[in-house]
N, C-alpha and C positions, 0 to 999 in steps of 0.2 A: 381416718373414719371410713373412707372409701375402701381402703384395704381390708378393714374389719368386716365391712358389708360383703365384699367379694368373697372373703373366707367363709362367712356364714352362708352365702348363697351357694357356693361350691359344696359345702357340707350338706345343704338341703338337696341339691341335685343328686349327690351320691346316695343320700338316704332314699330318694325316690327310685333311683336305678337299681339299688340293691334290695328293694322291698320285696318280700315274699309273703306279705300278710294275707293274701288270698290266692286263688288258683289262676287269676287272670294273667299274671306275669308270665306263666309258663307258655301261654299261647300267643303272647304279643311279640311282634317284631321290635317295636320301640316302646319305651316309656315316654309318654307324651306329657311334657311338663308345662310349657307355656309358649306363647309368642307375644310380641310387643315389647314393652319396656319392663325392666325388673322392678322399678318403682313407678307408680302411676296413680293419678287421682281416681281413675275408673278401673274396676276389676270386673271382667265379664266371665261368668262361670256357666259352662255347659254341662252336658251329661257325661259323655265318655268318648274316646276316640272311635272313629269309624275306620273303614279300610284305607282311605287316603291318608288320614292322620297317622294311622299305625305305620304306614309305609314311609311317610316323610318325616315323622317324628315331631310334628307341630299340630296344635289344635285348630279346628275350623279352617281347613284348607280345601275342602271339597265344595260341593254346590252350596251347602249351608253357609260355609265360611265366606264364599263370594258374596252372598246376600248380606251377611253380617258386615263384611268389610265395606260394602257399598253404603250401608247406613252410617258406619263410623266416619267415612270420608265425607258423606253428604252433610253431616253435622259439624264438620270442621275439626275433628279430632286429629292431632298430629301423632307422630310415631311415639312420642314420650308421654302421651296422655292416657294410654290404655294398656292393660295387661289381660290377656285372654288365657283361660285354663279350663279344666273340667273337674267335676267332682271325682271321677275315677281316671287314673292316668294310664290305664292299660285297656286295650280293646276287648269288650265282651264278645264271645263267639257269635258269629252271624249278626253282629250289631244289636243283640238283644239288650233290653234294659238291665242295668246293673242290679244285682241282688242286694237286699238290705245288708247282708254280711259284707259284701264287697264295698259298698258305700262306707260302712263303718270302718273297714280296714284302711281305707284311704283317707279318712277324715283327719288323722294326725298329720299327714303330709300337707293337706290343705290348710290346716291351722298354722303350720310353720310358714307356708307360702303367704298367707294373709299377713302374718306378722312382719314379713320382709317387704312385701309390696306396699303396705300401709295405705290402702285406698281410702278415699273419702266416700265414694259411692260404689255399691256392688250391684250389678245387674245379673240376676239369675235367669237363665234361659231354659224354661221348661220345668215340668213338675219334679223331675229327678234332681235337678239342681236345688230346687226348693227343699225337697226332702233331705238332701245332704246337709243343708244349712240348718234347718229347723227340726229335723227328726220326725216329720209327719208328712203324709201325702196331702197335697192341697187340692181344693176345687179351684181350678185355674181361673174361672170367670169371677171368683170371689176375691182372689189375691192379685190378679194381673193389674199392672199399672198403678199400684199404690205403694208409697214409701212406708217402710217400717224403720224406725230409728232404734238403733242398739248401740249403746256405749259411745255415742257421738258420731257414728257413721250411719249411712242411709242405704237400705236394701230395697230394691224393686225387683219384682218378678214379671217376666214377659213370656210370650210364647217362644218356643225354640224355632229358629229359622227353618228347620226341616218341616215343621208343622205348616209354615207359610208356603213352603214349596209344594206341599201336597194340596193346599187350598189357598190359591193366591189372594183370596179375599182377606186372609189373615195377615197379609203384609202390612196393611195400614195400621193395625193395633201395635205391631212391633215398631213401626216408624214413629208413631205417636209417643210410645214409651221411651224411645231413644231421645226424642225431643225433651221430654220431662227430665231425663237424666242429664242432658246437656244443660238445661236451665238450672237444675239443682247444683251442678258443679260451679256455675257462675255465681249463684247465690252464696255458696260456701267460700267463694274467693279462690277456688282451685283452678279456674279457667277464665279467660276474658269473656266478655259478653259475645254471644253468638250473633254473627252478622247476617244470618239468613242462609238459605240453601245455596250451596256452591253451584255456579253455572256449569252446565254440562259441556 
């Protein structure tokens, strides 16, 4: 079974690396597929790689990633509990927002990724991630922090960590949303009860 999964995962990575569905691949150093565990109860989805991610080849490794990682660790997530990726796997020029056509081109890759990871809960970071999943731009204050159930899994949208870095007052909503995600995973039996914030 594990061998079959590994074969399918390798085929998925090859599909991503050889994708030329839009023009972003031509300007990217790396195709940024994921970090974390290949299967996990929590799937965190961002917008697209930035300069650090494009250089290193992993998502959320810059300043936004450090903030996200601190939240993950504060709520007691282990290495096997989360899978982090982006709606688009190649960096847009100058870190601009991906175009609708670019989001659409990468959606088939994300669908395969979701099927392999099989999360219980999905945390969408920012409006582009929401648009990639639901096909419409959200009003963030209306969708943030609320679960949507689809086919037995739960989706929540929160602010992108980069948004909180620009305005530190927005760190608390992301912090609260991650807590709701942690509680939902316990409720679903995917993680043990949370024992409270880890001591610094």
